[in-house]
C-alpha positions as CSV (number, residue, x, y, z in Angstrom):
1,X,125.0,165.3,99.8
2,X,125.5,163.6,96.3
3,X,124.2,165.8,93.3
4,X,123.5,162.6,91.7
5,X,120.5,162.0,94.1
6,X,117.2,163.0,92.5
7,X,116.2,165.6,95.2
8,X,119.5,167.3,95.0
9,X,119.7,167.3,91.2
10,X,116.1,168.5,91.0
11,X,117.0,171.5,93.4
12,X,120.2,172.3,91.3
13,X,118.0,172.3,88.1
14,X,115.4,174.6,89.9
15,X,118.3,176.9,90.8
16,X,119.6,177.1,87.2
17,X,116.1,177.7,85.9
18,X,115.5,180.5,88.3
19,X,118.8,182.2,87.5
20,X,117.5,183.5,84.1
21,X,120.7,182.5,82.4
22,X,119.0,180.1,80.0
23,X,118.4,176.6,79.3
24,X,121.0,173.7,79.6
25,X,122.8,173.1,76.5
26,X,124.9,170.5,78.5
27,X,125.0,169.2,81.9
28,X,127.8,167.3,83.6
29,X,127.0,165.8,87.0
30,X,129.2,164.1,89.5
31,X,128.6,163.4,93.4
32,X,130.0,167.0,94.4
33,X,128.7,169.4,91.7
34,X,126.6,170.1,88.7
35,X,128.4,172.0,85.8
36,X,126.3,173.3,82.9
37,X,126.4,175.5,79.8
38,X,123.2,177.6,79.8
39,X,121.9,179.0,76.5
40,X,119.9,182.3,76.7
41,X,117.3,183.0,74.2
42,X,119.6,185.4,72.2
43,X,122.3,182.7,72.1
44,X,124.5,183.9,74.9
45,X,126.2,181.0,76.7
46,X,126.9,181.0,80.5
47,X,129.0,178.2,82.2
48,X,127.7,177.8,85.8
49,X,128.6,175.4,88.7
50,X,126.0,174.3,91.2
51,X,127.0,172.8,94.7
52,X,124.7,172.2,97.4
53,X,123.0,175.7,98.2
54,X,125.1,177.6,95.5
55,X,125.0,178.7,91.8
56,X,128.1,180.4,90.5
57,X,128.8,181.6,87.0
58,X,132.3,180.5,86.3
59,X,132.6,181.8,82.7
60,X,130.9,182.7,79.4
61,X,131.3,181.4,75.9
62,X,130.6,182.5,72.3
63,X,127.0,182.8,71.4
64,X,125.4,179.5,69.9
65,X,123.2,180.4,67.1
66,X,120.1,178.1,66.3
67,X,120.5,176.3,69.6
68,X,117.7,176.8,72.3
69,X,118.9,174.2,74.9
70,X,116.9,171.6,76.6
71,X,113.6,172.5,78.2
72,X,113.9,172.1,82.1
73,X,110.5,170.2,81.9
74,X,112.4,167.5,79.6
75,X,114.8,166.8,82.1
76,X,114.2,163.9,84.5
77,X,116.3,164.4,87.6
78,X,115.7,160.6,88.5
79,X,117.6,159.2,85.5
80,X,121.2,159.8,87.1
81,X,120.4,157.9,90.2
82,X,118.7,155.2,88.3
83,X,121.8,154.8,86.1
84,X,123.9,154.5,88.9
85,X,121.7,151.9,90.7
86,X,121.5,149.8,87.6
87,X,125.4,149.8,87.3
88,X,126.0,146.5,88.9
89,X,128.7,147.6,91.2
90,X,130.7,149.9,88.8
91,X,131.7,153.0,90.3
92,X,130.5,156.2,88.8
93,X,132.9,158.8,87.4
94,X,130.2,161.5,86.0
95,X,127.0,161.6,84.0
96,X,126.5,163.8,81.0
97,X,123.2,165.2,79.6
98,X,123.1,166.8,76.0
99,X,120.5,166.7,73.3
100,X,121.1,163.2,72.6
101,X,120.2,162.2,76.2
102,X,122.0,161.0,79.6
103,X,125.2,159.1,79.6
104,X,126.9,157.6,82.6
105,X,130.7,157.2,82.7
106,X,132.3,154.8,84.9
107,X,135.6,154.4,86.5
108,X,136.3,151.0,84.5
109,X,135.8,152.9,81.3
110,X,132.2,151.7,80.4
111,X,129.5,154.0,79.4
112,X,125.7,153.5,80.0
113,X,122.9,155.5,78.3
114,X,119.8,156.4,80.0
């Protein structure tokens, strides 16, 4: 089950939200998993990996001061699937979300913004 599909990404985001570890500072989405840096209110950073049915904390990082992460309500889980659909036959490598928005990275080296 591809994590790029809207329903699977929505479930991964919900699992992150329910973890209580904070808001996403960055997301990296590929077909097999979602990797995220989550920022808690006190600035603590947790690195997590979400695969279908599981969230694992894979590390921590230094506190981020003055960064609150992206509100879950502002993340549209349909965007990655749309970027892939609009790719005109290019093969996806990964997608990233940060404070500047979504970017899709393709195997041919091209990048699309969403």
